[in-house]
Structures are given as structure tokens and as C-alpha cells.
DOLO-528404 format. One record per residue (C-alpha): residue number from 1; x, z, y. Coordinates in nm, 2 decimals, padded with zeros to 4 digits, always signed. Each point is the difference from the previous one (the first is absolute). Example, Ala and Ser with C-alpha at 12.3 -4.5 7.8 and 13.67 -1.06 7.14 Angstrom:
<atoms>
+-----+--------+--------+--------+
: pos :     px :     pz :     py :
+-----+--------+--------+--------+
:   1 : +01.23 : +00.78 : -00.45 :
:   2 : +00.14 : -00.07 : +00.34 :
+-----+--------+--------+--------+
</atoms>
This chain:
<atoms>
+-----+--------+--------+--------+
: pos :     px :     pz :     py :
+-----+--------+--------+--------+
:   1 : -05.53 : +08.14 : +04.80 :
:   2 : +00.09 : +00.19 : -00.32 :
:   3 : +00.36 : -00.03 : -00.12 :
:   4 : -00.13 : -00.18 : -00.30 :
:   5 : -00.07 : -00.29 : +00.23 :
:   6 : +00.36 : -00.04 : +00.12 :
:   7 : +00.16 : -00.33 : -00.11 :
:   8 : +00.28 : +00.13 : -00.21 :
:   9 : +00.20 : -00.32 : +00.02 :
:  10 : -00.01 : +00.00 : +00.38 :
:  11 : +00.08 : +00.37 : +00.01 :
:  12 : +00.31 : -00.05 : -00.22 :
:  13 : +00.12 : -00.31 : +00.19 :
:  14 : -00.05 : +00.17 : +00.34 :
:  15 : +00.18 : +00.32 : -00.09 :
:  16 : +00.26 : -00.14 : -00.24 :
:  17 : +00.30 : +00.03 : +00.23 :
:  18 : -00.08 : +00.37 : +00.07 :
:  19 : +00.00 : +00.08 : -00.37 :
:  20 : +00.29 : +00.17 : -00.17 :
:  21 : +00.19 : -00.16 : -00.29 :
:  22 : -00.21 : +00.17 : -00.27 :
:  23 : -00.32 : -00.08 : +00.17 :
:  24 : +00.10 : -00.36 : +00.04 :
:  25 : +00.04 : -00.02 : -00.38 :
:  26 : -00.36 : +00.14 : -00.03 :
:  27 : -00.12 : -00.25 : +00.26 :
:  28 : +00.15 : -00.30 : -00.18 :
:  29 : -00.15 : +00.11 : -00.33 :
:  30 : -00.35 : +00.05 : +00.15 :
:  31 : +00.01 : -00.34 : +00.16 :
:  32 : +00.12 : -00.17 : -00.32 :
:  33 : -00.21 : +00.19 : -00.25 :
:  34 : -00.32 : +00.12 : +00.17 :
:  35 : -00.21 : -00.01 : -00.32 :
:  36 : +00.26 : +00.21 : -00.19 :
:  37 : -00.01 : +00.25 : +00.29 :
:  38 : -00.37 : +00.05 : -00.04 :
:  39 : +00.04 : +00.10 : -00.36 :
:  40 : +00.30 : +00.21 : +00.05 :
:  41 : +00.00 : +00.38 : +00.05 :
:  42 : +00.23 : +00.14 : +00.27 :
:  43 : +00.23 : +00.12 : -00.27 :
:  44 : +00.02 : -00.34 : -00.16 :
:  45 : +00.07 : -00.18 : +00.34 :
:  46 : +00.26 : +00.26 : +00.09 :
:  47 : +00.18 : -00.07 : -00.33 :
:  48 : -00.02 : -00.38 : +00.05 :
:  49 : +00.14 : +00.03 : +00.35 :
:  50 : +00.26 : +00.27 : -00.09 :
:  51 : -00.12 : +00.26 : +00.25 :
:  52 : -00.19 : +00.32 : +00.00 :
:  53 : -00.38 : +00.03 : +00.03 :
:  54 : +00.02 : +00.14 : +00.35 :
:  55 : +00.16 : -00.31 : +00.12 :
:  56 : -00.29 : -00.21 : -00.13 :
:  57 : -00.25 : +00.22 : +00.18 :
:  58 : +00.20 : -00.01 : +00.32 :
:  59 : +00.03 : -00.37 : -00.02 :
:  60 : -00.38 : -00.04 : -00.02 :
:  61 : -00.04 : +00.24 : +00.29 :
:  62 : +00.25 : -00.18 : +00.22 :
:  63 : -00.21 : -00.31 : -00.04 :
:  64 : -00.30 : +00.19 : +00.13 :
:  65 : -00.16 : +00.10 : -00.33 :
:  66 : -00.11 : +00.35 : -00.09 :
:  67 : +00.20 : -00.01 : -00.32 :
:  68 : +00.09 : -00.22 : -00.30 :
:  69 : -00.36 : -00.02 : -00.14 :
:  70 : -00.11 : -00.12 : +00.34 :
:  71 : +00.26 : -00.27 : -00.01 :
:  72 : -00.12 : -00.11 : -00.35 :
:  73 : -00.36 : -00.02 : +00.11 :
:  74 : +00.11 : -00.22 : +00.30 :
:  75 : +00.19 : -00.23 : -00.24 :
:  76 : -00.29 : -00.01 : -00.24 :
:  77 : -00.25 : -00.08 : +00.28 :
:  78 : +00.21 : -00.28 : +00.14 :
:  79 : +00.05 : -00.16 : -00.35 :
:  80 : -00.36 : +00.05 : -00.09 :
:  81 : +00.12 : +00.15 : -00.32 :
:  82 : -00.32 : +00.18 : -00.09 :
:  83 : -00.18 : -00.33 : -00.05 :
:  84 : +00.30 : -00.24 : -00.04 :
:  85 : -00.04 : -00.03 : -00.38 :
:  86 : -00.36 : -00.12 : +00.04 :
:  87 : +00.04 : -00.22 : +00.31 :
:  88 : +00.33 : -00.18 : -00.08 :
:  89 : -00.07 : -00.31 : -00.21 :
:  90 : +00.26 : -00.22 : -00.17 :
:  91 : -00.06 : -00.37 : -00.04 :
:  92 : -00.23 : -00.07 : -00.29 :
:  93 : -00.11 : +00.37 : -00.02 :
:  94 : -00.36 : +00.11 : +00.01 :
:  95 : -00.06 : +00.16 : +00.33 :
:  96 : -00.29 : +00.22 : -00.12 :
:  97 : +00.06 : +00.36 : +00.10 :
:  98 : -00.21 : +00.15 : -00.28 :
:  99 : +00.18 : -00.22 : -00.26 :
: 100 : +00.33 : +00.14 : +00.13 :
: 101 : -00.13 : +00.35 : -00.02 :
: 102 : -00.13 : -00.06 : -00.36 :
: 103 : +00.34 : -00.15 : -00.09 :
: 104 : +00.18 : +00.31 : +00.14 :
: 105 : -00.23 : +00.24 : -00.20 :
: 106 : +00.03 : -00.20 : -00.32 :
: 107 : +00.38 : -00.02 : +00.02 :
: 108 : +00.02 : +00.38 : +00.07 :
: 109 : -00.22 : +00.08 : -00.30 :
: 110 : +00.17 : -00.24 : -00.24 :
: 111 : +00.35 : +00.09 : +00.10 :
: 112 : -00.07 : +00.37 : -00.01 :
: 113 : -00.16 : -00.01 : -00.35 :
: 114 : +00.26 : -00.23 : -00.13 :
: 115 : +00.28 : +00.22 : +00.11 :
: 116 : -00.14 : +00.33 : -00.14 :
: 117 : +00.19 : +00.13 : -00.30 :
: 118 : -00.26 : +00.08 : -00.27 :
: 119 : +00.25 : +00.24 : -00.17 :
: 120 : +00.03 : +00.19 : +00.32 :
: 121 : -00.37 : +00.02 : +00.04 :
: 122 : -00.02 : +00.13 : -00.36 :
: 123 : +00.26 : +00.27 : +00.07 :
: 124 : -00.22 : +00.11 : +00.30 :
: 125 : -00.30 : +00.01 : -00.23 :
: 126 : +00.20 : +00.22 : -00.24 :
: 127 : +00.03 : +00.26 : +00.28 :
: 128 : -00.36 : -00.04 : +00.10 :
: 129 : -00.12 : +00.09 : -00.35 :
: 130 : +00.19 : +00.33 : +00.02 :
: 131 : -00.08 : +00.07 : +00.37 :
: 132 : -00.24 : +00.28 : +00.10 :
: 133 : +00.06 : -00.05 : +00.37 :
: 134 : +00.02 : -00.35 : +00.16 :
: 135 : +00.04 : -00.06 : +00.37 :
: 136 : -00.03 : -00.32 : +00.21 :
: 137 : +00.09 : -00.05 : +00.36 :
: 138 : +00.02 : -00.28 : +00.25 :
: 139 : +00.02 : -00.01 : +00.38 :
: 140 : -00.20 : -00.24 : +00.21 :
: 141 : -00.13 : -00.30 : -00.18 :
: 142 : +00.19 : +00.11 : -00.32 :
: 143 : -00.24 : +00.29 : -00.02 :
: 144 : -00.27 : -00.25 : -00.12 :
: 145 : +00.21 : -00.08 : -00.31 :
: 146 : +00.06 : +00.37 : -00.07 :
: 147 : -00.38 : +00.06 : +00.03 :
: 148 : -00.07 : -00.29 : -00.23 :
: 149 : +00.25 : +00.15 : -00.26 :
: 150 : -00.19 : +00.33 : +00.03 :
: 151 : -00.34 : -00.16 : -00.06 :
: 152 : +00.11 : -00.20 : -00.30 :
: 153 : +00.20 : +00.29 : -00.16 :
: 154 : -00.29 : +00.24 : +00.05 :
: 155 : -00.23 : -00.25 : -00.18 :
: 156 : +00.24 : +00.02 : -00.30 :
: 157 : -00.01 : +00.38 : +00.00 :
: 158 : +00.34 : +00.06 : +00.16 :
: 159 : +00.05 : +00.30 : +00.23 :
: 160 : +00.13 : -00.16 : +00.32 :
: 161 : -00.01 : +00.11 : +00.36 :
: 162 : +00.04 : -00.22 : +00.31 :
: 163 : -00.02 : +00.15 : +00.34 :
: 164 : +00.07 : -00.15 : +00.34 :
: 165 : +00.13 : +00.34 : +00.12 :
: 166 : +00.37 : +00.01 : -00.04 :
: 167 : +00.02 : +00.38 : +00.00 :
: 168 : -00.26 : +00.04 : -00.27 :
: 169 : +00.19 : -00.26 : -00.21 :
: 170 : +00.32 : +00.19 : +00.05 :
: 171 : -00.17 : +00.32 : -00.12 :
: 172 : -00.14 : -00.17 : -00.31 :
: 173 : +00.36 : -00.11 : -00.10 :
: 174 : +00.05 : +00.36 : -00.11 :
: 175 : -00.28 : -00.04 : -00.26 :
: 176 : +00.16 : -00.31 : -00.14 :
: 177 : +00.33 : +00.16 : -00.08 :
: 178 : -00.09 : +00.00 : -00.37 :
: 179 : -00.16 : -00.31 : -00.16 :
: 180 : -00.05 : -00.17 : +00.33 :
: 181 : +00.07 : -00.34 : +00.16 :
: 182 : -00.04 : -00.14 : +00.35 :
: 183 : -00.08 : -00.36 : +00.11 :
: 184 : +00.13 : -00.09 : +00.35 :
: 185 : -00.11 : -00.32 : +00.18 :
: 186 : +00.19 : -00.15 : +00.29 :
: 187 : +00.04 : -00.37 : +00.06 :
: 188 : +00.32 : +00.04 : +00.20 :
: 189 : +00.13 : +00.29 : -00.21 :
: 190 : +00.11 : +00.17 : +00.32 :
: 191 : -00.31 : +00.19 : +00.11 :
: 192 : +00.14 : +00.34 : +00.10 :
: 193 : -00.27 : +00.22 : -00.14 :
: 194 : +00.00 : -00.19 : -00.33 :
: 195 : +00.38 : +00.02 : -00.05 :
: 196 : -00.03 : +00.37 : +00.09 :
: 197 : -00.25 : +00.05 : -00.28 :
: 198 : +00.23 : -00.18 : -00.24 :
: 199 : +00.29 : +00.22 : +00.09 :
: 200 : -00.21 : +00.32 : -00.05 :
: 201 : -00.13 : -00.13 : -00.33 :
: 202 : +00.35 : -00.07 : -00.12 :
: 203 : +00.10 : +00.36 : +00.09 :
: 204 : -00.29 : +00.12 : -00.22 :
: 205 : +00.11 : -00.24 : -00.28 :
: 206 : -00.33 : -00.19 : +00.02 :
: 207 : +00.02 : -00.36 : -00.11 :
: 208 : -00.04 : -00.23 : +00.30 :
: 209 : -00.16 : -00.35 : -00.03 :
: 210 : +00.06 : -00.22 : +00.31 :
: 211 : -00.22 : -00.30 : +00.08 :
: 212 : +00.18 : -00.19 : +00.26 :
: 213 : +00.11 : -00.36 : +00.10 :
: 214 : +00.37 : +00.10 : +00.05 :
: 215 : +00.19 : +00.12 : -00.31 :
: 216 : +00.30 : +00.09 : +00.22 :
: 217 : -00.21 : +00.22 : +00.23 :
: 218 : +00.04 : +00.38 : +00.05 :
: 219 : -00.32 : +00.06 : -00.21 :
: 220 : +00.11 : -00.22 : -00.28 :
: 221 : +00.34 : +00.16 : -00.02 :
: 222 : -00.16 : +00.34 : -00.02 :
: 223 : -00.25 : -00.10 : -00.28 :
: 224 : +00.03 : +00.03 : -00.37 :
: 225 : -00.22 : -00.31 : -00.05 :
: 226 : -00.03 : -00.29 : +00.25 :
: 227 : -00.29 : -00.25 : -00.01 :
: 228 : +00.08 : -00.28 : +00.24 :
: 229 : -00.27 : -00.19 : +00.18 :
: 230 : +00.11 : -00.36 : +00.09 :
: 231 : -00.07 : +00.03 : +00.37 :
: 232 : +00.33 : +00.06 : +00.17 :
: 233 : -00.06 : -00.30 : +00.23 :
: 234 : -00.31 : +00.15 : +00.16 :
: 235 : +00.05 : +00.02 : +00.38 :
: 236 : +00.10 : +00.34 : +00.14 :
: 237 : -00.18 : -00.06 : +00.33 :
: 238 : -00.37 : -00.06 : -00.11 :
: 239 : -00.35 : +00.12 : +00.05 :
: 240 : +00.00 : +00.14 : -00.35 :
: 241 : +00.13 : -00.07 : -00.35 :
: 242 : -00.17 : -00.27 : -00.20 :
: 243 : +00.16 : -00.13 : -00.32 :
: 244 : +00.20 : +00.32 : -00.04 :
: 245 : -00.33 : +00.20 : -00.03 :
: 246 : -00.12 : -00.24 : -00.27 :
: 247 : +00.33 : +00.02 : -00.19 :
: 248 : -00.02 : +00.38 : +00.00 :
: 249 : -00.35 : -00.01 : -00.14 :
: 250 : +00.12 : -00.25 : -00.27 :
: 251 : +00.26 : +00.26 : -00.11 :
: 252 : -00.27 : +00.26 : -00.02 :
: 253 : -00.21 : -00.23 : -00.21 :
: 254 : +00.30 : -00.07 : -00.24 :
: 255 : +00.06 : +00.37 : -00.05 :
: 256 : -00.36 : +00.08 : -00.06 :
: 257 : -00.05 : -00.29 : -00.24 :
: 258 : +00.31 : +00.09 : -00.21 :
: 259 : -00.09 : +00.37 : -00.01 :
: 260 : -00.37 : -00.06 : -00.09 :
: 261 : +00.10 : -00.23 : -00.29 :
: 262 : +00.22 : +00.26 : -00.16 :
: 263 : -00.30 : +00.20 : -00.12 :
: 264 : -00.30 : -00.21 : +00.04 :
: 265 : -00.24 : +00.25 : -00.16 :
: 266 : +00.10 : +00.27 : +00.24 :
: 267 : -00.03 : -00.25 : +00.29 :
: 268 : -00.35 : -00.11 : -00.10 :
: 269 : -00.10 : +00.37 : -00.01 :
: 270 : +00.09 : +00.05 : +00.36 :
: 271 : -00.11 : -00.35 : +00.12 :
: 272 : -00.35 : +00.05 : -00.15 :
: 273 : -00.04 : +00.33 : +00.20 :
: 274 : +00.01 : -00.20 : +00.32 :
: 275 : -00.32 : -00.19 : -00.08 :
: 276 : -00.36 : +00.14 : +00.03 :
: 277 : -00.35 : -00.13 : -00.06 :
: 278 : -00.19 : -00.09 : +00.32 :
: 279 : -00.25 : +00.28 : +00.08 :
: 280 : -00.31 : -00.13 : +00.17 :
+-----+--------+--------+--------+
</atoms>
């Protein structure tokens, strides 16, 4: 049996009397707020329980888990949190899974676009018009949004680079010292390599645009411009992002649309270059 199969409630109840005072506080919080634990980082839980991060990890290990993430996976598995949103049905609610999925996507798109500040987008477009070096980066699924930005900007004649290789992206920061800008995508805003790029860009005085669901995240606090996607409630334990990915793509579309409308003649010139007669 993997540690992810351990019943976390039974493990806590069985070993409760052997826990120290600090660990009992953690145990009580986990039993009372399991869903909050799933979405909390080790730093956040340590702050809530007024202890250090090491105590959180040792608490999980004392229960038989490999570490804190292993504990969170066990909680998520027991609560069926990956599918709970689609299987839990309130009285009078349509039980259709696809309808619930559609509702989630529609809400994410509507809320994201409604919350975007058009003046902020225009300010970013001002920089884009003067930029000779544009970079985009996203890790994991967020890379899809960075690639989409690259494709759309290239079709408008903008010089943009998007590489999955973090070392190559770091190298290209040097070329963006003058008249450059970097777009960084991270749903959580805490992806280590993304926040590292933001820090390096700031040291080079390169404007940083963050696309994230968490305006208080490390990435957002590092950025010069923050475009918030309305997906902060997406489960942390999951088989992959869903609505967050669509929200990121919507932000890309908004940027592209506003920039292209600024100089429609220039935009048409580049858009037309992408179409060719069929050759038989």
C-alpha cells in the first residue's frame, strides 16, 4: 500500500495522544479543515498553525506519510476532491457533468475578462510598440499560453521569443535590457523557475507582466503589471489545469486584440502575409 492510501483521519486519531502540543494543533486543523489543507502550501499551513515548516513535515511523517504533499494527496483522495465539483449535486441542480464543466469554463472566462483593466492593457501595449525584444515563458501547462502569445504576436509582426528551456530564456534576458518586456505565466504565481525569471528581469530593469490567478503571489508582487485570471478556486490536487488554461488564453486574446486595433493597417499587412493561395 502506498502512503497515499493511508486513512488520514484514522492515522491522526490513532496517534493523537503521542503528538506534541504543536502537532496536536496541526492535527485539529487538518481534521476540521481538510479542504483548506489541500489548497494550502506548507508555508501557509505553518503560518495558520503558528509553527515552523519543519514541524508540518514531521507531523505528516509521524502519521506514516512521506511528507506534507503525500498527506495532501491522501486527504484529496479520501474526499474525492478531484471530481467532487462534478459529482456533488445540490437539490434542484442539474447533475450533468458536461454542463457543470461548461459552467466552470464560462464563469472563468467571463470573470477574467470582466476583471481585466483595459487601461492596464493599454499601458502594456504602449511598451509593446517600443519593444524590440519580447519574451514569454510559462512552466507546465502555462507554457501553452506563452506559446499562444508567441504565435499571435508573431502574426502581428512582433519580435517575440518563447522557449521551454529555462537556461536559454535566462540568456535572452540580456538581449532585452533595452526596449524589452517579458510575459510570465503561472496560475499559482509560485512556480519557482518563473519567479526566478521575474527576479532576474527586475535586476535587468526589464518590465515584467505577470499572468496569474493570485494577485498576492510571489510572481505578482515582483511584476510591474499583473493580469489576473479568475481561477483561484481551481483545485491544487488535480490531473491538470482546466479553466485556468482557458482564462490565460483569454488574457492573450485580449492583449492581441487591443494591440492589433491600435494600428489596423499595420496589422492587416502582417495578417495577410500568413495566407497563401492553394497550390495544386
